[in-house]
N, C-alpha and C positions, 0 to 999 in steps of 0.2 A: 603840719599841713603840707600838702604837695606844692611845689613851686613850678609846675609844668604848665605851659599855656595849652589849653585844650580847644578843639574845634568840634562842632556838632553838625551832623547832617541828618535830616529827617528822611526816613525811608517810607514812602507813601504805600508801598505794597503791604508791608506788615503792620505799620502803625503800632509798634510795640513800645511806645513811650509810656512813662508812668501815668497811671490813671487814678489811683486811690488818693483821695484828699480828705482833709477834715472839713467840718462844717464851715459854711461861708460866712463872712461878715463879723466874726467874733472879735477880731482885734483891729478892725478897720478904723475905728475912732482913735485908738492909741496911736496908729501909724500916722493918721492925719495930724493929730496934735503934735507929734514929734516933728513932723515936717514943718509945721507952722512955727516952731520955736527955734529952729537951727539954721545957721548960715549954710548956704549951699555952694558947693564947688562943682562946677558942671562936669559931667562925665564926657567921654569921648573915645577916640581911638587911642593907639599906643602913645604914651607920653614922650615928649621930646625934651622936657627940661630935667633938672636934677631934683633929688629928694622926693620922688614920686613913689607912692605905693599903688599897686594895681594888681588885678587878678580876675578870676571867673567865679561866679556864684552859681550854684547848682541846686536843683531840687533833688533830693534822694541820691542821685548818682550823676556821673558825667554825661549820661545819655539824655539828661533832662536839664538844660540850661535855664536859669531864672532870668528872664528878660524883663527889663523896665521895673526893677524892684529898688527899694530903698536901702542904702548902705550908710550906716552912722560910723564915723571915725572919732574916737574920744581919746584925748591926750590925758591920761590918768595922772600925770605929774602936774598938769596945770589946771585939770578939771574943765577943759574946753572940749566942746563937741561940735563937729561939722558933719554934713551929709553930702552924698551924691547919689546917682542912680545908675543902674547898669543899662547898656544898650540892648538891642534885640537878641544879641547872642550871649548875654549874661556877663559881658565885660564891663569893668569899672576902672577908673583911675583917679587918684587924688594927689595934689601937690602939697606936701607937709611944710615946705620952706617958703621963703619970701620970694621976691623977684618979680619979674614982668608978669607972670601968670596969676599973681594975686593970692598966693598961699598965706597961711596964718603965721609963718615965720617961726615954726618950731625948730628946735635944735636936734641935731643928730644924736640918737641914743636915748631920747625921751620915750617913755612907755606909751603904747597905744593899745586900745581895745576896739576891734572892728566888729560891728553887729549889723546883720541884714535880716529883712522881714519879707515874707511872701507877698505877692501882689493880690490884694483882696478883690480887685476887679475882675481877676481871672480865676477866681475861686481857689486861690493858694493861701487863703487865710490860715492862721495858726501854724504857719511854717516859719522857723527862725534858726539862725545860726550865728556863731561868733568865733573870733580868733584873736589872739594877742600878738603884739609885735613891738617894734621900736621904729623911731623916725630914722630912715635910711640916710646914708650919705649921698653924694652926688650920683652913685651908681643906681639908686632906686631899689625897690624890693617887691617880690610877688607874694600875695597872700590870697589863696583860693579858699572859699568857704562852701561847704556842703550843708544845706539846711536840713532840719528834721521837724517832724510833727509829734504831738503827744496825745492827739485826740483819737477817737475810734476811726479806723480806716474803712474805706468803701471802695467798690470797683463796679464797672459795667463791662460786659463782654458778649462775644458771639458764642452761642451754645452749639449750633449746628446749621449746616446748609441742607435744607430739607428737599429741595428740588432744583436742578435735576440730581440724580444719584451719581456718586463718585464712579468714574469709569464709564459713564453712559455714552452711547453712540447717538449723535444728534444729526438732524438734517439741516441743510442751509436755507436761506431765504427763498421764498416768501414765508416759510414757517418761522415763527418767533417763539421765544421761551421766556417765561416770567420766573426769575430766580427768587426762591423763597427761603428765608432763614429765620432762626430763632435767636433772640437776644435777651439778656437778663441783667437786672440790677442786683448785684451781689451784696450791696450794702444793707445795713439793718436800721439805718437812721433817716437818710435823706432821700428825697425824690430828685431824680436827675433828668434833665433834658439834654440829649446828646445826638450827634449825627451817627447814622449807620451808613457805611459806604460800600459799594460794590465795585470791584476792579476785575476786569477780565483781560488776561494777558495771552498773546499768541505764543507760538513756540520760540519766537525770538525775544520774549520777555517785553514786548511792546504792548502798552495799554490800548486795547481796541474798543473797549466800552467801559464807561464809568457812570455811576448813578448814586445819589445821596438821598437818604430818608431821614427826617428828624423824628426822634422817639422820645417820649416822656414816660419814665417808669418809676413807680414807687419802690420802696425798699423791698427786695426779695422777689419782685414780680418779673415775669417773662412776657414776651409778645412775639407774634409773627410779623416779619417785614417782607413785603412783596415789592420788588423793584420794577422799573419800567421795562417793557418787553425788549428782548434782545434777539435780533435775527442775524445769525452768522452769515458770513460771506459764502458764496457758492464755490468753495475750494476745500480741498482736503487739508485739515489742520488740527493739531492738538492744542487745546486751551486749558489755562488755569483760571479757575473761578475763585476769588477771595472776597469774603465779607468781613469787615473790620468795624469795630466801634471806636470812632475817632474822637475820644474824650479829651478835652484840653486840660483838665485837672490832672495832678500827679497821682501815682499809685504808689502808696507807701509800702504795702505788702505786694510786691511786683509779681503778678501771675500771668505771663505772656500767653500761656495756652488758653487763657479765657478771652483774650482780646480779639483774635482773628481766627477764622476757619477757612480752609481751602479744599477744593476738590479739583479733579482733572477730567475733562470730557474730550471726546473725539467727534469731529465733524467730517463727513465724507462729502466730496463734491457729488452733486446730483448726476446720476447717469439714467438716461431713459433708454430702456433696451427690452425688447420682446423678442424671444427666440421661438421660432415655429418650425415644427419638424412633422413629416408625414412618413410613417413606417407601415410595413405590411407584415402579417404574421407568416412566419416560415417554419412551420412544423413544431418548433420548440421555442422560438424566441421571435421578438420583433426585429425586423431586418429592413435594410434599404431596398431589397428586391426579393422576389420569389419567382422561381421558375415552375411553370405549371402547363396544363393543357386546357383546351377549350372545353367548356362545360363545368369546370370546377368553380368552387366558391372561394373568394378571398376576403380576408378581414383587414381593414385599415384602422390605423390609430393616428389621430391628429392631436399633437401636443403643443399647448401654448404655455410658455414659461414666462413669468415676469422676472427677468434677470437684471432689472434696474436697481438702482440705489436711491433711496429717498423719493421714489416715484411709484404711485399706484396707477392701476389701469381700470378703466371703465368703458361702457358702450362698446363692448367687444363683439365683433361679428366675423363669421367665417365664411369664405367662398372656396369651394373645393371643385377642381376640374378632373373628371375621369377621362381616361382614354376611350377611343372609339370601341374598343373590344371589351368594355366593362359596362355593367348596368346595375344601379343601386337596387338593393332588396328592401322593400318597404317594411317598416317596423323593426329595423335592426339598429337604430341609433341609441347609444348609451353615453350619457354625459357625466363624467366623474363616478362611474359605476352605477348610476341610476337611469332607468328608462327615459329617453328623451324624445322629443317630437321629431317626425320626419322632416328633412330639409325642404326648402322651396326648390323644385327641380325645373330647370329650363335647359332642354337639350341634354348635354353632359356636364352641366354646371349645377352643383349642390350649394345652397346658401342656408346657413343658420344665422338669424339676426340676433341682436343682443338680448332681446327679451326671451327668445327661445332658449338661448344658452343660460340665461339667468344672471347676466352681468351687464344689465342696463343701469343707468344712475338710480339710486346712490350706491348700488352694489359695486365693490371694488376688489380687484385682484392685487394682493399685497406682494411686495418684493419677496422672491423665494417661493411663491405659490404657483400652481399650475392648473390648467384645465385639460381634460382628456376627453376627446370625443371619438367613439369607436362605432364603426358600422361595417356592413357586409356588402359585397357586390358579386354578381355572377360574371364569369369569363365567357364571352360570346364569340370570340374569334381568335385567330392566330396573329403572332407578331409581337413587337416591342411596344408595351403600353407605359407611358410616362404619365404619372398622376400628380398634379401640382395642387398646392393649397396657398391661399392668401388670407391674412387676418388683419382687420382694421380695429383701432382702439384709440381711446383718449387718454393721454398721460397726465396725471395729477401730481402736484398742485398747479403746474404751469399750463394746463389745458392745451397741451400740444398734441396734434393728431399724429399717430404712429402707425406704420404698416410693416408687417413681417410676412415672409413667405418661405416656402420650401419648394424651389423649382430649379432643377428637376426634383420632384419628391420621390414617392415610392414607385418602383418599377415593377410591373407584372409582365413577365416574359413567357410567351408561348412559342414553342419551338418543336419542329418535327424533323430537323436536319441534324445528322450526326456530326461529330467533329472530324477534322482532317489532321492526320498525323503524317509528318514527313521524316525521313531518315537522312542523315548526313554523316560524314566521317572526316576525321582530322588526319594529321600527319603522325608517323609516316604512312603513306599509301602509294599504290601504283595501279593504274587501270590499263589493262591490256585486253584487246578483243572482248570488251564488255565484262571482263572479270575484274573484280576489285580485290586486290591483294592488300592485306593489313598484317600488322604484327599484334602481339598481345599488349603493346603499349599505344596502339592506335585508338583514340576515343571515338566511340560510336554514339551519335547523339540523336534522340528523338525529340521532335518539337510538335506539340499538339495545340491547335487552335479551334475555336468554335465561334462563329460570327454572331450568335444570338445569346444563348444562355451561358456559355463558358464551359470549359472542360472540367469534369469532376475528377477523373483519374485516367491513368494510361497503364496498360498492361503490356509486357513483352516477355518473351522466352527465346532461348537459343536452342536450336535443334528440338529435341524432345525433353529439354530440361525443365526445371521448376519455374512457374510463373512469378514474375516480379511485378507488384503493383505500386505505382507512384501516384499519390494524391496531390491535388492542387495545393500548393504551399506546404506540402508535407515533406517527409524525409525523402531525399533524392530529387526534389524539384528545385532546379537552379534558377527558375524564372520567377522574379518578384511580382509580376503582373498577375492579378486575380483572373482566373479563367483560362490561363495559359499554363502549359507545363513543358518544361525542357529538362530532359534527364540524359545523363551521360554514363555509359558503361564500357566494358572491354570484353573482347572475345578471348578465351583461353582454351586450353586443351591441345589435342594433337593437330599437326598441321593438316591442312586440307580444306574442303569446302564446309562451311557452317551456314546455317540459315537462321536469320533473325525474324521472328513473327511478332507482330505488334498491332494494337488497336487502342482506340480511346472511347470514352463514354462521357457525354455531357451531363448537366445537372438535372435533366428532365426525368428519366434518362434515355437518350438516343444513343444507340451503340454502333460504332463504326465497323465496317467489314474488315476482317483480319487482313493485314498486309504482310508481306514477306520480302526479304532482301538477302541475297547470297553474298558471302564474303569468303575469300580464300585466305585462310590463316597461314602465314609463312614466318616461322621463327628460326629457320635453318639456314645457316650461311652456305654459299656455294662450295662445291667440291673442286679442289685443286689437284691436278695430276701433272707428273713430269714423265716424258717419254725420251728415250735415248736412241740414237742411231750411231752404230759403230761399236767398237770394243767395249764390252762391259762384262763383268763377273761380280754379281751382287752389288756392293757399293764401290767396287773398283772399276775405274774407267781410265781412258787415256786422254791426253790433251786434244786428240783429234775426234774424241767422242762428242756428238752434237746433242744438245739438250733443247727439247721443246716443252713449253708450259701451256697448259690450257685449264679453263674453269667451266664447270657446268652447274646449272641450277634447276632443280625440278619444280621450283615455286615461281617467284616473281620475275626471275630472270634478270636480264641486263638493265642497268640504270640508263636513264635518258642521256644522250650525248648532247653537249653544247655544240650546235652546228654553226652558230653565228653569235657574236657578242660584240657590241659597239657602244662606246660611251662618248664619242665625238671629241675626246680630249685632244686628238691630233689634228682637228680641223674639220671643215665641211666643204666638199664631201671627203670622207676618209678614203684611204687607199682602197681601191677595188670598187668603191661606190661610184655612182654617176648621177648627174642632174640631167633630166630630160625635160627641155623646154618645149612644150606643145605650142605656145604662143605667148606673146608679150615679152617683157624684159625683166620681170621680177625673178629672183633666184633665192635658193636656200643659202643661209650663211651661218657662221658660228656666232653664239652669244654667250656671254658669261652670266651666271645666275646673279640676279640682283633683287629678287623679292618683289618685282613690280607686278606680278600676276601673269606675266608671259612665261615664267618658268614652268616646264612640264613637271608633273607629279614625280617626286623623288629625285629631281635633278640636283646635280652637284657639278661644280666646275663649269665646263662648257656644254652646250646643247645645240641642236640645229633648229632653225626657225625661218619660216617664210613670212615676212612682216610687211603687210600692206600699209599699216599705220605709219611706220617709220619711213618707208619708201612710198610716199603717198601719191607720186605721179606715175608709178609702175603699174602695168597690168601683170597679174599673176595667173599663170596656167602651167605649173611646173611640178614635176615629180622628182622626189629623191629616192633612188633605187639602190637596194642592197646588191652585193656581189651575187652572181649566179651560184645556186646551191643544187647539188645532186642529192635528191631526197628519195631515191630509189631504195625500196626495201624498208624505209623508215615508217614506223607507226606512231601514233600519238604525237605528231609534230605540233608544237605549241609556240606561238608568238606572244611575247610579253614586252611592253614598253610603257613609259610614262609620256603622256601627251597633255597639251593644253591647247584649246581652240575656242576662240570667240567669233561669233557670227554677227554680221551687220545687216539687220532688217531682211534676212533671207537672200541677200544679193549674192553671196559666195557659198562655197561648201568646201569641206575637207573630206578626204577618203583614204582608206588604207585597203589596198587590193593586191592580189597575187597575180604575177605575170609569169609566162613561160616562153620557151622557144625564142630567146633573145628579146623578150619584151613584146613580141607581136601578138600573143594570146593573153587574154584576160581569163584566168582560170576561175577566180571568185573574188567578190568584193567582201572584205571582212567587216568593214564599217563605212558608213556614209552619214555625215552630219551636215545639216544646214540650219542648225540651232546651237546655242551655247552649250558646251559640255564642260567648260572651265578646266580644272586640272583633275585628271583621273589616271589610274593605272589600267591600261588596256590589256586584255588577255583574249586570245582566240586560238581555236584548234583548226589546223589546216586539213582540208579533205584531200590529202595527197593521193589516196587510192583512185580518185576520179580525175586526176589531172592527165591531160594529153601528153605532157612532156615532164614528168617528174624528175628527169635527169638534169633539167635546166630551169630552175625556179628562181624568181626574184620577187621581193616584196617592195611595193612602191608606196610612198607617202605623198599624196597629191593634194595640192592647194590651188583652187581655181576661183578667181574673183569674177569670172564670167563677164568680162568687159568693163568692170567697174574699177575705179581707183579709190585710194584712201579708205580702206575698210579696216579689218582687224588683222588677225594672224593665226598661224598654225605652227606649233612647236612640238619636238620629240626628242627624247633622250633614253639611254639605257635600253637599246634594242637587243633582244636575245631570242633566238630560235633554238629549241631543243626537240629531240626526237629519240625514240627507242629503235635501235636497229638490231634485227636478228631474233627477237623474242627470247623464249627460254633457251638457255645455252649461250655460247658466244660472249661469256663474261670476260671483260678486259682483266688482265693480270699485270700487277706490278711486282718487281723483284729486286733483290740486292744479294750480293755474294760476300760471304765471310771467308777470308783466307789470311792465314799467318797473323791472327789477332786483330784484323782490321775489317770493318764493313765498307763496302763500296757504296756509291750513290745509288738511289732508287732508279730503276729503269722501267719503262712501259714495254711490255713484251710485244704488244701490237706494233710498236715503232721499231724495236730492235730485231724481232724475229729470233729464230734458233741461235744458240750461242754455244761456246766451248768454255771449259775450265782450264786455265793455264797455271802451271806451277805444281810441282808434285806435292803430295800429302793431302791433308784434310781440307775440304771445302764444304761450306754450308750455303745452300740456296734457300733464302727466305722469300716466300711468295705470298701475296695478299690479293684477295678479290672481294668485291662487294656487289650484292644483288640490288635490285631496283628499290627495295625497302630499307636498305642500309645495313642489312645483315652482313657481317664482315668475317671472312675466313682468313686465317693465317696458318701457313704450313711451312715447316723446316725440312728440307731434304739434305742428307749428308752423303757426300761421295769422297773417295780416296783416288786421287790421280796418280797413276803408276806408269811412267814412260820408260822405266829401266828394265831391260831383258834379264832373264835368268843367266847364271854363271855356270858353265859346264867344266867339270874337272875330270881329267883322264888319269887312271892309275893302272900301271902294268906291273904284274908280279910273275916270277918264274924265269925260266931260261930264255935267253935271247940277246940280241944286240940291238938295243932300243934305238940308238941313234941312227942305225941304218935299216931299222924295221925288220931285222932278221929275228925270227921267233921260232919257237918249237910248238909242237901241238899241245904241250903242256903249259904254255904261257897263258896267264889269266888277265883279262882286260876288265877293268871296273870303271863305269862312268857315273859321276855324281853331278846332279844339277841343283843348284840353289838359286833362290830369288830374294835379293835384298829387300824387296817391298813386302815380304810376308811369306813366301814359299808356297808350295803346293797346297791346295785347298783354299788359299787366300789369294795369292798372287797368280797362280796358275789356273788354267781352264779346267773344266769338269769333264771327265771321261764318260761317254755313254756306253754302258756295259751291255744293256739289252733293251730293245725297242720293238714292239709288235702291236699293230692295230687291228688284226684279224680281218682285214679287208681282202686278203688273197685266198688261196686254197686252204682247206681245213683238213687235218691239223696243219698249221704252217710248217714250213721246212725246218726240221730239227726238233720239232715238238713231237710228243707221243701222248697217247691216251691209255691209261692204265686203270683197271678196276673192272667191276661187274657193270656198272652203268656207263653209258657213252656220253661224252661231251659232243656237242653239236653247235653249229652256228645257226641262229634263228634271225632272219632279217626283218621280221615283222612283229616281233614280241614287244608290245608297248608296255612300258612301266613308268611309274611317276619319276624315277630317277634316270630315265633314259637320257643318255648324253649325246645322242646323234650317231649316225652310221651303224655299222654292224658290231 
């Protein structure tokens, strides 16, 4: 027998303790008689004295302790028997010795028989068990006993849970559910009365509902058990439902699968939701809008969806509002595909009540179901028609009123205005005298809008090329907004003028008049040329030969010049600038960027500010003026700067204006603000052609508080004036010179002017020029500098006295000339052997005419290859 102390814990969820027992009461009398004739030693907790025997008594197995049962202890050597009983956990103890605890005084080593009997009062009759042992020494001894039965076994159990079904989705309170289960008496002999228990556990294994029903069943019989109603909480939760037969008697042939049955269900939190939408038929599908014309017929669909959970809808009524340009057509209502009654019409309002729709009480719209109401209307006018719908209903089972609407609902758009398409261009570009110069990398962008129905597509083509069609949100449309189209393309081909033609069409369709815009395509860099003054033969020059560089461009021409640039990092006013105080004491001053909102747009470091807020007692009427600029001959003169201006109640103003003639003339006002403009990048083009004194121009930044103090401020930074001087041609040239393996620094030819090459041998002049579009030309010119004259050698052969220059007529003189830098044909000049332009008498002197036909001079004979003159 085992000597281990066992503990038992009952699990109420499964209730899988032994349930089969033999018939009740068969040995009750024998147990009673035995108890009456034996001395009793009381049972209790763990012994504290010596010579104790103790242990656990079980029914069938350790999961079923035998509580409050009789335990007989017999000393077979002496023929003496004593008894005790177990406590509620099946524990017993008995003192075999003498001493203060009152034991029988048995000696260590005497033989024992321990017998136990089932508790007849708890239907454990006919269960018994025994073991043998000896009286222990002072250490004591454990003796556990497991009882058995020898009569016919029986059992009761749960067959099935009939309702709800396993995996069912249930709804919360106030809806309730009656759990239904089948139980059975599996025995063949005895009728049993036993409890059937219901346990409902949440997802955290907490018991949220418990109910017990007492059932009496004869052998082999089954019955249905219905428990008290269970109303789940209004929350989303998974539940376990367990039904168990809580029999107190043991189960000899243990069959746990017959004892309890479990299922799982899901409860959703109640959601009351009704979705309402109104759409209009658009040729092939239901849509949120349709674009049409007056006189047309449109068809509407009102959809009512029960999107709730555990909530039905009843008493459903619909109120629809048509726009002023629509009129209901009688006899056109259909409800869920069947002809329905015309609505009650008051003005532009259409009403279908619950009885007309067929969903008055007790008719209900279940979750997931829908109602569809379709009807027609005539379009009676132009404009944008917004058609709304509202639906009222009662939500069950809570009887809560609910309203759903679609506002704005379906749109009916009537439109007779075509779209508007604009064209723009990106960088690089250059505009001169209304001609727009671009390269093949310049993006050309079309943007089409329509204020009513929206743009359906845009068409464009270049010169007489193929048309390109861009559909709304189709290939080539970069604009995500429905009804707007933005598309970008590039001009390619030969340099010169090209015309872009374009128009757009809206969804009605209204067609825009074709637009056009010319662009000058320029992909060619400037031409750079070099001219020399002084000695030159081919590539050979002298150090006193003068070189002049020039560049010309037949396209966009010269890039804009930076005429003025100022960032105020050196202070305010910078060198050459001036403050002109018209009145008051306030002045412009430097300020460091601090992120307080006074910083001009794009400012960094320092900027200039006239600050009435900081200098609250000063009156401001002060202008900050640039140095005088000579803008004669410049075109496309542009001012850019970052500014910030805050106005106070209209008391002050800020102004940017152009002055001339020493500041005495106001040529034009570029900007005037008496309202907040905050931080902006300001750009303006100066109308230089109409200035009275373009040779003496200043730009003034004026702040005037108009006699008030403690207002706000006006600030400015990064002032730049650019302009294009000279138009086509006149391209600035930069150059550097290679000599003897080393390149010089870069020079600006405009600054240096003509130059010479010093040092004999090879020189390379590398020149660059850039047109207004950024097309860059690079040219290399190679020259050989030769400052060494030829060497002449005299040779005299024949009779004579050479030292005294006496010679004879037979003396031969020979002169040889050589050039160390290349010799004749390279270092020497070229001889002109013959030259005649036929401008004198004919035939010219020394010429002759030979042959049958005569040569003559014709002064007026025009030919395609005529070179000028005679």
